[in-house]
C-alpha positions as CSV (number, residue, x, y, z in Angstrom):
1,X,0.0,0.0,0.0
2,X,1.5,3.3,-1.2
3,X,0.3,6.7,-0.1
4,X,1.3,9.9,-1.9
5,X,1.1,13.4,-0.5
6,X,0.8,15.9,-3.3
7,X,2.0,19.5,-3.4
8,X,-0.9,22.0,-4.0
9,X,-0.7,23.6,-7.4
10,X,-2.9,26.5,-6.4
11,X,-0.6,29.4,-5.5
12,X,-3.2,30.6,-2.9
13,X,-3.2,27.3,-1.1
14,X,-0.3,27.0,1.5
15,X,-1.7,24.0,3.4
16,X,-0.4,20.5,3.0
17,X,-2.2,17.1,3.5
18,X,0.3,15.5,5.8
19,X,2.7,16.3,8.5
20,X,5.7,14.4,9.9
21,X,3.5,13.2,12.7
22,X,0.8,11.8,10.4
23,X,3.5,10.3,8.1
24,X,4.7,8.2,11.0
25,X,1.2,7.0,11.8
26,X,0.4,6.2,8.1
27,X,3.6,4.1,8.0
28,X,2.4,2.3,11.1
29,X,-0.6,1.1,9.1
30,X,1.7,-0.7,6.8
31,X,2.0,2.0,4.1
32,X,5.0,3.5,2.3
33,X,4.6,7.2,2.1
34,X,5.9,9.5,-0.6
35,X,5.7,13.3,-0.3
36,X,6.0,15.6,-3.3
37,X,9.1,17.8,-3.1
38,X,8.2,21.2,-1.5
39,X,4.7,20.2,-0.4
40,X,5.1,21.4,3.1
41,X,7.2,24.5,2.7
42,X,4.4,27.0,2.8
43,X,3.2,25.4,6.1
44,X,6.7,25.5,7.6
45,X,7.6,21.9,7.0
46,X,10.9,21.2,5.2
47,X,11.4,18.1,3.0
48,X,14.0,16.9,5.4
49,X,11.4,16.7,8.2
50,X,9.2,14.4,6.1
51,X,12.3,12.3,5.3
52,X,13.2,12.1,9.0
53,X,9.6,10.8,9.6
54,X,10.2,8.0,7.1
55,X,8.7,9.4,3.9
56,X,10.3,9.4,0.5
57,X,10.5,12.8,-1.1
58,X,10.3,13.1,-4.9
59,X,8.8,14.9,-7.9
60,X,6.2,12.6,-9.4
61,X,4.9,10.7,-6.3
62,X,1.3,10.0,-7.4
63,X,1.9,7.8,-10.4
64,X,2.1,4.5,-8.6
65,X,0.1,5.5,-5.4
66,X,-2.9,3.6,-4.1
67,X,-4.0,6.7,-2.2
68,X,-3.3,10.3,-3.0
69,X,-3.8,12.9,-0.2
70,X,-4.5,16.5,-1.1
71,X,-6.0,19.7,0.3
72,X,-7.9,20.7,-2.8
73,X,-9.5,18.8,-5.7
74,X,-6.9,17.8,-8.3
75,X,-6.8,19.6,-11.6
76,X,-7.2,17.7,-14.9
77,X,-3.4,18.0,-15.4
78,X,-2.8,16.6,-12.0
79,X,-5.1,13.7,-12.6
80,X,-3.0,12.5,-15.5
81,X,-0.2,11.8,-13.0
82,X,-2.4,9.4,-10.9
83,X,-3.0,5.8,-11.8
84,X,-6.5,4.6,-12.7
85,X,-8.3,3.3,-9.6
86,X,-6.3,5.3,-7.1
87,X,-8.2,6.8,-4.1
88,X,-7.9,10.6,-4.1
89,X,-8.9,12.1,-0.8
90,X,-9.3,15.9,-0.6
91,X,-11.7,18.8,-0.1
92,X,-13.4,18.5,-3.5
93,X,-15.7,21.6,-3.4
94,X,-18.3,19.5,-5.4
95,X,-21.2,22.0,-5.4
96,X,-21.3,23.8,-8.7
97,X,-18.2,22.0,-10.1
98,X,-20.0,19.3,-12.1
99,X,-17.5,19.5,-15.0
100,X,-14.5,18.8,-12.7
101,X,-16.3,15.9,-11.0
102,X,-17.1,14.4,-14.4
103,X,-13.4,14.7,-15.4
104,X,-12.3,12.9,-12.2
105,X,-14.8,10.1,-13.1
106,X,-13.4,9.8,-16.6
107,X,-9.9,9.6,-15.2
108,X,-10.9,6.5,-13.4
109,X,-10.2,7.9,-9.9
110,X,-12.0,7.0,-6.8
111,X,-12.7,10.4,-5.3
112,X,-13.6,11.1,-1.7
113,X,-14.8,14.6,-0.6
114,X,-13.8,15.3,3.0
115,X,-16.3,18.1,3.3
116,X,-19.2,15.7,2.8
117,X,-18.3,13.9,6.1
118,X,-21.5,13.0,7.9
119,X,-22.2,14.7,11.2
120,X,-22.1,11.5,13.3
121,X,-20.1,10.8,16.5
122,X,-17.8,8.3,14.8
123,X,-16.8,10.8,12.1
124,X,-16.0,13.8,14.4
125,X,-12.3,13.3,14.2
126,X,-12.5,13.4,10.4
127,X,-14.7,16.5,10.2
128,X,-12.6,18.9,8.1
129,X,-15.3,21.5,8.0
130,X,-15.2,21.8,11.7
131,X,-11.4,21.7,12.1
132,X,-10.9,24.4,9.4
133,X,-13.8,26.6,10.3
134,X,-12.6,26.7,13.9
135,X,-9.4,28.2,12.7
136,X,-11.2,30.5,10.3
137,X,-13.2,31.9,13.2
138,X,-10.1,32.5,15.3
139,X,-8.3,34.2,12.4
140,X,-11.2,36.4,11.5
141,X,-11.0,38.1,14.9
142,X,-7.2,38.5,14.5
143,X,-7.7,40.0,11.0
144,X,-10.4,42.3,12.4
145,X,-8.2,43.5,15.2
146,X,-5.4,44.2,12.7
147,X,-7.7,46.4,10.6
148,X,-9.4,48.1,13.5
149,X,-7.6,51.2,14.5
150,X,-8.3,50.9,18.2
151,X,-7.7,48.5,21.1
152,X,-10.2,45.7,21.7
153,X,-10.2,45.4,25.6
154,X,-11.2,48.1,28.0
155,X,-8.1,49.7,29.5
156,X,-8.1,51.9,32.6
157,X,-5.0,54.1,32.4
158,X,-3.7,57.3,34.1
159,X,-4.6,59.1,30.9
160,X,-8.2,57.9,30.9
161,X,-10.3,54.8,30.2
162,X,-10.3,53.1,26.8
163,X,-13.8,51.5,26.2
164,X,-14.0,47.9,25.0
165,X,-14.7,47.3,21.4
166,X,-18.1,45.9,20.5
167,X,-18.0,42.8,18.3
168,X,-21.0,41.2,16.6
169,X,-20.8,37.7,15.2
170,X,-23.4,36.6,12.7
171,X,-23.7,32.9,12.5
172,X,-22.8,30.7,15.6
173,X,-21.6,27.5,14.0
174,X,-18.1,26.3,14.6
175,X,-16.4,29.4,13.1
176,X,-18.8,31.8,14.8
177,X,-18.4,30.2,18.2
178,X,-14.6,30.3,17.9
179,X,-14.8,34.0,16.8
180,X,-16.9,34.7,19.9
181,X,-14.5,32.9,22.2
182,X,-11.5,34.7,20.6
183,X,-13.1,38.1,20.8
184,X,-14.0,37.6,24.4
185,X,-10.4,36.5,25.2
186,X,-9.2,39.8,23.7
187,X,-11.5,41.7,25.9
188,X,-14.3,42.8,23.5
189,X,-18.0,43.1,24.4
190,X,-19.5,40.4,22.2
191,X,-23.0,39.8,20.8
192,X,-24.0,37.1,18.3
193,X,-26.9,35.9,16.2
194,X,-28.0,32.7,14.5
195,X,-31.2,31.2,13.1
196,X,-30.8,27.9,15.0
197,X,-32.4,27.9,18.4
198,X,-29.7,25.6,19.9
199,X,-27.1,28.3,19.2
200,X,-28.6,30.7,21.8
201,X,-27.4,28.5,24.7
202,X,-24.0,28.0,23.1
203,X,-23.5,31.7,22.5
204,X,-24.5,32.6,26.1
205,X,-22.2,29.9,27.5
206,X,-19.3,31.8,26.0
207,X,-20.3,35.0,27.7
208,X,-21.9,36.7,24.7
209,X,-25.4,38.1,24.3
210,X,-27.7,36.5,21.8
211,X,-29.6,38.7,19.3
212,X,-32.5,37.3,17.3
213,X,-36.2,37.5,16.5
214,X,-37.3,34.5,18.6
215,X,-40.7,33.6,17.0
216,X,-42.1,30.2,16.0
217,X,-40.2,30.0,12.7
218,X,-37.0,30.6,14.7
219,X,-37.8,27.7,17.0
220,X,-38.1,25.3,14.0
221,X,-35.1,26.6,12.1
222,X,-32.6,23.7,12.3
223,X,-32.2,20.6,10.2
224,X,-31.8,17.1,11.6
225,X,-28.1,17.3,10.7
226,X,-27.6,20.4,12.8
227,X,-27.4,22.9,9.9
228,X,-29.4,26.1,9.5
229,X,-32.5,26.0,7.4
230,X,-33.1,28.8,4.8
231,X,-35.6,31.2,6.5
232,X,-38.8,32.7,5.0
233,X,-38.7,36.1,3.4
234,X,-40.9,37.4,6.2
235,X,-38.5,36.2,8.9
236,X,-35.5,37.5,7.0
237,X,-37.1,40.9,6.9
238,X,-37.8,41.0,10.6
239,X,-34.3,39.7,11.5
240,X,-32.7,42.2,9.1
241,X,-34.5,45.1,10.8
242,X,-33.3,44.0,14.2
243,X,-29.8,43.4,13.0
244,X,-29.7,46.8,11.1
245,X,-30.3,48.6,14.4
246,X,-27.8,46.5,16.2
247,X,-25.0,46.9,13.7
248,X,-25.1,50.7,13.9
249,X,-23.6,50.4,17.4
250,X,-20.9,47.8,16.6
251,X,-17.2,48.3,16.0
252,X,-16.5,44.9,14.4
253,X,-18.9,42.6,12.6
254,X,-17.9,39.0,11.6
255,X,-20.2,37.1,9.3
256,X,-19.9,33.3,9.0
257,X,-23.3,32.1,7.5
258,X,-23.2,29.3,5.0
259,X,-25.9,26.9,3.7
260,X,-24.3,23.7,2.2
261,X,-24.7,23.7,-1.6
262,X,-26.2,27.2,-1.9
263,X,-24.9,30.7,-2.3
264,X,-24.1,32.4,1.0
265,X,-27.1,34.3,2.4
266,X,-26.9,38.1,2.2
267,X,-26.8,39.4,5.8
268,X,-25.3,42.9,5.6
269,X,-26.3,45.5,3.0
270,X,-24.2,48.5,2.0
271,X,-26.6,50.7,3.9
272,X,-26.1,48.7,7.1
273,X,-22.3,48.9,6.6
274,X,-22.4,52.6,6.0
275,X,-24.4,53.1,9.2
276,X,-21.4,52.0,11.3
277,X,-19.0,54.6,12.6
278,X,-15.8,55.4,10.6
279,X,-13.0,53.0,11.3
280,X,-15.3,50.0,11.9
281,X,-14.5,46.6,10.3
282,X,-16.6,43.8,8.8
283,X,-15.0,40.4,8.1
284,X,-16.9,38.2,5.7
285,X,-16.0,34.5,6.1
286,X,-18.4,33.5,3.4
287,X,-16.8,35.4,0.6
288,X,-15.9,32.2,-1.4
289,X,-19.6,31.4,-1.7
290,X,-20.6,34.9,-2.8
291,X,-20.3,36.6,0.6
292,X,-22.7,37.6,3.4
293,X,-21.9,41.3,2.9
294,X,-22.9,43.5,0.0
295,X,-19.8,45.1,-1.5
296,X,-17.3,42.4,-0.3
297,X,-14.5,41.8,-2.8
298,X,-12.8,38.3,-2.8
299,X,-9.2,38.6,-1.6
300,X,-9.4,42.3,-0.8
301,X,-10.2,44.8,1.9
302,X,-13.0,46.9,0.4
303,X,-14.6,50.0,1.8
304,X,-18.1,51.4,2.2
305,X,-17.3,55.0,3.2
306,X,-14.8,54.7,6.0
307,X,-15.9,51.2,7.0
308,X,-13.6,48.3,5.9
309,X,-15.0,45.1,4.5
310,X,-12.4,42.3,4.8
311,X,-12.9,39.5,2.2
312,X,-9.8,37.4,2.5
313,X,-9.9,34.0,0.7
314,X,-8.9,30.7,2.3
315,X,-8.8,32.1,5.8
316,X,-7.6,28.8,7.4
317,X,-4.7,29.0,5.1
318,X,-3.7,32.3,6.7
319,X,-2.5,30.1,9.6
320,X,-1.3,27.3,7.4
321,X,0.9,25.4,9.9
322,X,-1.9,24.9,12.4
323,X,-4.5,24.3,9.7
324,X,-2.3,21.7,8.0
325,X,-1.7,19.9,11.3
326,X,-5.5,19.6,12.0
327,X,-6.4,18.7,8.4
328,X,-3.7,16.0,8.2
329,X,-5.1,14.4,11.3
330,X,-8.6,14.5,9.8
331,X,-7.2,12.6,6.7
332,X,-5.2,10.1,8.9
333,X,-8.4,9.2,10.8
334,X,-10.3,8.7,7.5
335,X,-7.5,6.6,6.0
336,X,-7.6,4.4,9.1
337,X,-11.1,3.2,8.3
338,X,-10.0,2.2,4.7
339,X,-7.3,-0.1,5.9
340,X,-7.2,-3.6,7.3
341,X,-4.9,-3.2,10.3
342,X,-4.3,-6.9,10.7
343,X,-3.5,-7.5,7.0
344,X,-1.8,-4.0,6.7
345,X,-3.4,-3.4,3.3
346,X,-6.1,-1.3,1.7
347,X,-9.6,-2.8,2.3
348,X,-12.4,-0.3,1.7
349,X,-15.8,-1.3,3.1
350,X,-18.0,0.3,0.4
351,X,-21.1,-0.2,2.7
352,X,-19.6,1.9,5.5
353,X,-21.8,4.9,6.1
354,X,-18.8,7.3,6.2
355,X,-17.5,5.9,2.9
356,X,-20.9,6.1,1.3
357,X,-21.4,9.7,2.4
358,X,-18.0,10.9,1.1
359,X,-17.6,8.8,-2.1
360,X,-17.9,11.0,-5.2
361,X,-16.5,8.9,-8.1
362,X,-15.9,5.3,-8.7
363,X,-15.6,2.9,-11.7
364,X,-15.7,5.8,-14.2
365,X,-18.8,7.4,-12.9
366,X,-20.0,10.0,-10.4
367,X,-21.7,7.9,-7.8
368,X,-22.7,10.3,-5.0
369,X,-26.6,10.7,-5.1
370,X,-26.3,14.5,-4.9
371,X,-24.1,14.7,-8.0
372,X,-24.9,11.7,-10.2
373,X,-26.4,13.9,-13.0
374,X,-22.8,15.2,-13.7
375,X,-22.0,12.1,-15.8
C-alpha cells in the first residue's frame, strides 16, 4: 500500500495534506509514504522533516500510489499523473463544479470529498469543515483586530479609560463560536446571532449576548443534521431590521453564515455597513460562496465609506501550519477506516456509512446521489 502526499498547485493554497506526525502514523498502518518535493514548505515543514519521519521525497509521487492525499481537488493536469483506480482524498468543493467531477470520473479515480463527512459521532475526528472553520473563526478576529484602529479590551489608564470594542458575530456555527471565544479573550464586548435555536445557549455559555427574532419559525429553524435552514422572506425581513439597528452600534462585525450547496445568504447591506462609525470593520468569512456582505470583494479589503469590509480568501490557510496539522489528522483518521490493520493493506468497506457519504466517483462514474447527474 503506497500513499502519496501531493503538493498543492494553487498558488493561494499554502496548506499540506500530511505532517511528519501523520506520516509516521500512516507508515504504522503498513503504508509506504511519498511526499512531493516542497509540499510542506508553505506550512513551515521542510522536506528533510518528512524524510526524517520515514517518507520518500520526490517529484512525481502519485503515479504508482494507491491513495493520494490532497488539500484541494486535483486539476485535470494533476489527474494524468495518478494511476487509474487510485483513491484521491481531498476537499473537493463539489457543489457547482460538475465538470470537474465528471473529469475525475473519466480519469478512473475514486474520489472522496472530505467536506461531505456525515455529522455523526464516529466521524467527528474526520470533520474537516469543523477543524478548518474553527481556525477561520479565530483568524477572522485577528484580522479584524489588525484592521481596526483601536484597542479591543477596556483599558483603565492614568490618561483615561479606553472603552472595550463591540463585536457582533453573525452565525454561531463552529467558526462563529470560535470567533466569539477569541473576541471575548481579547476583551471585547460580544453579541451574536444565528437562526438555529440551539445556538442561543452555546452563545450565552461563551459570555456573549444572543440577538435574534425568537418567533415560532425561529424555534423550528434547524435541520436534523444540525445545519441552519433557509428562512422565509418574512423572517429574514424581521431579522434584518433587528440586525440593522444593532449593527449601527458595533465596531466589528464578523459574518460566518453558509448553507451547504447554496450561495451564502446576504446578511449585511451596503446601507447597514455605511451606518457603522468610521474605522469600523466587517470580516466576511463566506466570501468564497458569494459573501454575506454586500460590497465584499474576494481577496481584498473593500470600503463602504470609512468602513472596511475584509474578504480574504482561504482564511484557514492564513494560519497554514496549524490548519495543516489539523487537516492532516482528519485525513489520517479517515484513511484508518479504509485499511485492514491486521493485513496491513487497503480494504475499503463500500457499505460503511462514512465511505458512502463521502464517495464521489468510482468505476468511471459520479456515484454520489447528490451529484450523479454530472456524468
